[in-house]
C-alpha positions, 0 to 999 in steps of 0.5 A: 259855211264862212270863217277863219281856218287854222292856217290864217285863211278863210274857207267856204263850206255850203250846208248839206242838201239833205240829212239821214234821219237815223244817223242824226238821231243817233248823234244826238241822242248821246249828246242828250244823254250826256247832258242829263248825266251832267244835270243830275249828278251831284257834287263831289260831297257824299251829302244830298245838299249838292243836288240843291241850288246853292241859293237853297242849300241850310246848314240846318239841313243837316241835322234836320231832314224836314227842311229838305225837299220832299224828294231828297228826304228819304235819301238823306234819312238813310244816310243819317241812319248809316252815319250813326251806325258807323259810330256805334261800331267798336273800332279796333283798339289802338295801343295806347302811346306810352307816356314820356317818363315810360319812354326815357326809362333806360331799357325802353330808350336803349331799344329805341336807341338800338333800333335806330342803328340798324342802317347807319352806325352811331359813335360813342359820342353820338348822343353827346354830338346830336344835342350840340350838332348838325348831324348827317349821314355819311359812309354808314354812320351818323356823324356831327358835320358842325355846331349849332352855335358860332364857333368858326373863329373860336375853332379856328383859335383853338387850333392855333393857341389852344386844342381842339378836340375831334372824334375819328372813331368812324375811321376803319382799322385792319389788323394784319398779323404774321412774320415780318418778312411775309408782310412787308413782302406783300405790303411792297406791292400797293406802295412805292419808294417815289412818293415817300416812306413805306411800311418798311421804313426803319422808325416804323417798323420798330414801333417808334413811329406812326407812318402815312403812305399812299396805296395803289392798287398792287403793281400799279404805280403811278395808276389806280391809286386807292387812298392814304393810310395811316399804319402803326407797327407793334414793337417787336417781341423777344418771345415771339417772331409774330408781328402785328401791324394796324392800318387805319383807313377812311371808311370809303377806302376799306371797302376797296382795300380789304379784298385787295389785302385779301387777295394779296395776302391770299387770306380766303379762308374766314375764321368763325368768331372764336374769342377764347381760341384766339385769345389763348392762341395770343397769349402763347405766341406773345408771351405772359408779360403782356397777355394775362391769363385772366378770363374774359368775363361778361356783364353778370360775373363782373358786375354786383348784384345790386347794380342791376336796374330793377324794372317796373312790373307791366313795363312790357319789356321783360322778354326783350334785353335791353344792352348798349351796342358796342362796337359795330352795330350794324354787323351780324353776330355770324359775320366773319371778321378775320381771315387767314391764309392756308399758304402764308402765316398771314392773318387779318382781322377787321378791327372797325369800331372796336378801337375809339380814336380821338383827336386833338389838335392845337400847341396845348394838345399835351397840357389838356392830356397831362391834366385829364390823365393820370397814370395807373397806380399799383395795386395790391396783389395777391399771387395765390388768387387769380384776379378777374381783373387784367391789371392786378395780373399784370402787376404781378410782372415785374418787367411789366411794371418797370415798362409802366414806370418809364412810361409814366416818366415819359408822360410826365415830361410832356407837361413841361414842354411849351408846344405840342410841335417841340416832339419829333412827328408820328412818335407813339407813347404808351400807357395804362392810366386810371379812370379819368371820371375818378378825377373829373373837376367840378366845373368847367376849366381852361388847360394852361401850361405851367412853364414856370414850375417846369423850369429846372426840373429834369431839363436835360431829359426834356431836351433829350426827348424833344430831339430823339423822341420817345424811346421804342419800348415805351410804344408798347401798350395792352391795347394791342392784346385783344383779351384785355381789351374784352376785359376792360370793355366788359368791366367798366363800371358803370355810371349808376355804380360810380354815383353810388360809390361817390354817395358812400363816401364819408368826406362828400367831395373827396377823391375815390379810390380806383377800384381794380377794374378801373385801369385803362390802357391806352395809346398816344400818337403824335400827330405832325402839323404843317410840314409842306412850304415855308410858312406856319411851320408845325401849325396844327400839330396834335396828339391822337388817343386810342382807347378800347371800345366802351370807354368813349364817353368816360374820356370824352367828358373829362376832355371836355371839362378841360376847355377844348373846343370840339370839331365836326367834319367841316372842321376837319376840312379846314384843318387840311385846308390851313395845312395845306394838305389834301383831304380825303376823299374830297381832294382824290380825284383820281381815286374810286372814293374821290370819284364817288364823292364828286359825283354825289357832289355834283347831284347834291349841288345840281339839286340846289341850283334846281330849287331855285327859281330859273329868274334867280340862278346864276346863268353859268353859260353867260359867265362862261362856265362849262361845269359849275358843279364839278371838275371835268379833268379827264377832259382837260388832261386829254385836251392839254395833251393834244395841244403837246402832240401839236407842238411836239410835231413842230419842234425839233429839239431833243428830249433831255432826261431827268435822273432820279425820276421813276418813269410811269410809261411802262410801269403796270398794266393799267390804261394810260388815258385815265388821268392820275395825280403827280406824286413823285416827291422829286419831281414835285419838289423841282417843280416847286422850285421852278415856281418860285420867282427869282428874287433875291431871297429865293435864288440862293435857295433854288441853287442849294436845292437843284442846279437843274434849270426849266428849258424846253428840252426837260419840259418835253421830256417831262411832258411826253412821260407824265402827259395826263397828270395833274399836280396839287397846288396852293393858290393865294390871292394877291389882292382882293377876292374870295376863292370859291369851290370850282373857281377856274385857275387860268393863264395870264397874257402878256398884257395881264402881266404887264398891267399887274407891273404897273399897278400891283393893286390891279383887280384884274382883267374882266371876262366879256359876257357869253351869249346864252344859246340855250335860252333860245332853244328852250324858247323854240322848244316851248313854242313847238310844244304848244303848237300842234306838229303838222305839215303845214305847220312845219312848212310855216315854221321850220323846227328842223336841225339844219334851221335850228343850226342857222337859228343858234348861230349869233349875229356877227356884228351884234358879237363884235360890238359886244366884245365877243368873238362869232367863231363857232366850233363843233361839240364833237370836232377835236380840240384846236391846238394852241401854240405857245405864242398864243398861250401868252401873247394871244387876246383873241382866244374863242370867247364864246363857242356857240351851242351847235347840236350835232349827232344825237342832239340833232335827232332829239330836235328832229323828233320834236323835243327841242329841249332834250333835257336842257336846263337853264343856265347851264351847259349840256353834255358833251362840253366844248373845249375846257381849256379854250372856252374863255378868253384866258386859257384854262390850267385847272380848278379849285377844290377848296377855297376860303379865306384864310384867317392866318394870312389874312386874305383868300387862299385855294387848294386845287389841281393844275395840268402838269403840261399847262403848268410846264408852258406857263413856266417857260412863257412867263418871265423870271420875276413873275413865275407862278402868277395865275388868274383865278375866277369864281364860276358866278363872276366874270372877274379875274384876280391875280394870284400866286401859285405854289406847288407844295412839296 
């Protein structure tokens, strides 16, 4: 037999001289049987028409079997009878779908809403947001992300000149009760004075101000941070030594914080839910002035009989009570929410979703509150009869009413303020107000401040309020009492009863009289604006409104009717970005919640990247971007630490000491290998001064703040103590350019600074295009998979690891012509040290280290799978040197970036290596300090930018 073989050559094979009949017949019999089966087998259709050729098939054969050939009529008749019998069979009667009118009944609707809250909790404003916002499932809640209409610029204008409203009820509240000394001793293990005021701040302990602090794991500062929290002390009472403290934490932070609090406070005994016992205990400890003796009532005991909605007969829901879920709907009734200690007097109570929290941002926030809320009016009291509501019992106490009158006077003074920023940051005002639904306007309007009418009236008191803040006694509120919160929630007037009362008015449209159950205790907490830096001071200030659960929509709609703009999670991120503050958990990469967020963000961005076809994707390998969807902070900190060690061996200068800065070495038992964000106030202020260029305007500021000058000795001492630390920075683009997520912050060379000095409007240098070695490997893997793996084939086309290393190396001549360096570095080799001179003057940094497969990658190739999980356009793990991969040395990355409407240019927030920042400041001239290069992951163009350390 002659013919071409697979190997490429020809071969001759003669015919056999004889054959065995039995073996030959057996083999041929199998082939004949397979052929007959294929011929007689019908098509995939269940009808007999498949046995006919296509030119003999007719549509009329389906109902008239006589048109079929005689050999197929019997089969067709049986199939027709079988189909007719199947139609006559009684099918299982399906449940009829209820009409929309039945589904929209109040009871059925509540049952459906309760069923949908089993996995993710709903806020009280969920339905309002679901009609107007894009809803997302985050942190176990259904939250509004952004509106369905265009309002980005309108939201910024509201934060700058008006008022923006947000629902922050998903924040978790943890209450601590116990003696003040025991609470402060336990909480001192979570904080450090080096980061700022703690739980023991004088103004915060008195209850006059709300504080914020960053928590760490017990006795682990400055390593292992947990996250930021806000706390509020209840003003002390003369009747009892027991103090109350509220800690507001993010939902992702609560799961890490609550076990640590239990361990430090030694609260391991779960308390069974017993509201009556807890209420009596609080009344006995905290006095009768703030805690009335009225019992907690249920819905059936407080509502009149005619307020019940009559159910229709036969609706099928008589045995299923429909009641609106208030609070945490995913929590079981038997789940403990409080824990006590057998060794101390501390009690921990989980108040998640028991208190509604709204945030109003903008200079007109106080105007919106004064127009929406009215201080509660006194009601007629019968001393002989005990009222089931809390406010009539409160009116019997003269001290409580005197305090209420003082709080009402302070609240009226707020209307004469020009802006919310005039008040001290964090001041607290407790108040009792009437039901805002009674004063709801007929049409939506816009709240405006009446400064002319307020001039000359109590001007001295208003000036004293702006200077000293709200008095400490006015910070108390009945909202702290559990029994009052339950009474207000259970005795709320329903919308149906409210509409009936309006219908029965003699004069339509007149104001309704306030019922006894229409008084609500609230807390107003002032939120500070931008305090760091010198630009846009006090921008973004506002008020937080705290309410008892069940009253969310009763206050939300009146606030919306005053012309506020409503924002979601996206606008919260923009608010933090414009203030220059890190947003949790986005900008806390060293916290457990921040790490989980970055992992989830990387998965989402990678899935979005893979949904695009390969030809339409950005090739990040050619752009020199190693990790476009995440920031390898650990690798960056380790590489800069290696650089410092290499330079420290060649340096003979002795390190200097900085006074007043706590050294992280030896503080705590956490491993030093993990990176951490620098949060020392004093060191950050010193870094902020060093980053400013020495001009005529900034010399006086720097001289008045600190006389310490940055030199190599001080830099060496800081590098030894704070080696693997990151610094939070704000970056302002000097010219064109819009920074995006995960943009690179790089170190400019001396030539770049000279170019900027000669032409301040220059665009900046450009990164040479890198070579894509992964594309070459993916092509070779496809060829190896398409061809059989035989010994002869492997001789012809070698796919060994050594051959792949040789094939993956670029051609030196081509790389030199295109401006790409031909030097390569092993992924597993240590990072090459960079000298101080190389950080600024060198322009021949390794531009494209070739992808050389070693270790596990080579074993994958040897086994026949060349791709090894590679993705077109993305670098595989492990990554090469992230600091020296491109032509400019990398200092850090951007975590938030966008166009700033306040400055009219691009601004970004991110982190840089502390060691790299000190190297840059030492090498740059005094008038160009703080100048960096910024490059987006999908671009090759560098942009000049100014770096600021906010402190």
